C-alpha positions, 0 to 999 in steps of 0.5 A: 798275907797275900802273895803278889807277883809282878807282871811281865810283858803286860801280864796282869798282876795276880794275887791268890785268894785265901780260898784255894783254887782261885786267882784274882787280879791284885786288889779286890777293888776292881783291879785298880793296881793293874790299871795304874800299872798298865796305863803309864805304859799304854797311855792314860787311856790306851787307844789303838790306832786304826786305819780304814779298810774298805770292804772288810768282810768281818765288819758290820755294814752299818758302820765304817770299816776299820781294822786295828793296825796293832798286831796283838790285842790288849792284855786282859785281867782274869780270875783263874780256877782249876789250875791242877786240871790241865788240858784245854782251858775254858775261857769265860766271857762276861756280858756288857757292864759285867766283869770276871768276878760275876763268874767267880762261883761258877768258875770254881765249879767248872774248875773241877773239870777244866782249867778256867779263865774268867776274863775281864773284857776290854773297857771292863773290870781291871782290863785296859781301856781302848776307844775301840769297842767292837767284836773283831777287836775283842776277838784279837784280845782273846787271841793274844790271851791264848798266844801269851799262854801257849794254848793252841785251843780253848773252849769258850763260854760267853754271855750276851756281849761276851757271847758275841765276842766268842762267836766272832772269835770262833768264826775268825779263828775256828781252829783255835776253838775246841767248843763253844758255849753261847748264852742268851744271844744270837749272831744277829743285830738287835734293836734294843740298846743299853745307851740310856744306862750308860748315859745315866752313869755318865750323868751321875755326879760323883764329886764329893760322894762318899756313900754308894747310896748317894750315887744310886739315888741319881740312877733311880729315874733312868734305871728304876729296876733295883736289881739292875741298879745293883748290877751297874753299881758293881762298877762303882769303885773307890780309888784314892778316896774318890768314886769312879766307874771302872767302865770306859763309859765313853767307849761304850756310848760311842760304840753301842751300835757295834755292841747291839749289832753283829759283824757280817761274816757272809757264809763263814762257819764254825764247824765245831760243837756249839751249845746256845743256851737261852732263858725262856723269859728272855727275848734274845734267842727266839725262833727267828734267830735260829736260822742265823745260828745254824748258818754260822754254827751248823752243829749248834744245839739250842737249849732253854732254861725254863723260868730264866731271863737274860741273866740265866746263869745268875737266876738259875745257876744250878740248871745252867751249870748242869747244861754246861757240864753235860756239854763239857 
């Protein structure tokens, strides 16, 4: 029998796994109960109001400058491990199309050394939806998460999109970051986009579908790689007898330029210890990106996981975990 605890001040409802040491948002089906709880309070699809601000230094130059007027970020759902360890926590941030539960196994392992929170970033997993989908907004979500729990600082580990959110937080709030782990991403603007995958998911006809294979077959033309299709389909959930995406696809499509870019920080620096880990078969961390890394993170070390691609933590979990544990 699962023991459920009700939320307070928009805190996620959680339920304890039968396996000790891990907590998860209520309902294994992508946190649907939390979504039903939070959306009546914030609106059916919560959106933060925004005000244009000229010359905002932490916004990317290729888009209009905006800043949220809401003083706090969104409340994020999460998995938890290592509650008994105490001390400075470790926040784990997934990449685009991911969720906290992708990190369940590694969170438990890291929980032997740290109190670990693997978060669902906004518009992903069980966390609330917003039309705003940029790195300064994600950084404010992290700030709220720490403030709500009374943490002065945290170590932060982020993969891909989560790595850019982690870097943004470290540059905006350097005093709140004990150390930084960035996985297969650099503080640069990339040219490759994931917009075709978002478009393919939006085109999929979910009406009346009862089997996941019926939806997968609609993605095959745009997403020929079976492994990538399986990853995307982790976001397809059944609620009230109907399939739906737990991703805010409209927000991802409308903000893809922000997601492949990186805010302009000028000469801002995070002076704490930083570890950038790339996959040797990935093209996200290249020698060309190292000057940008060292300009903003002068104490950064760069390591590569041999034989790994972009999802290095899934492809080479043991090698990756040892690098992180040595740095912790």
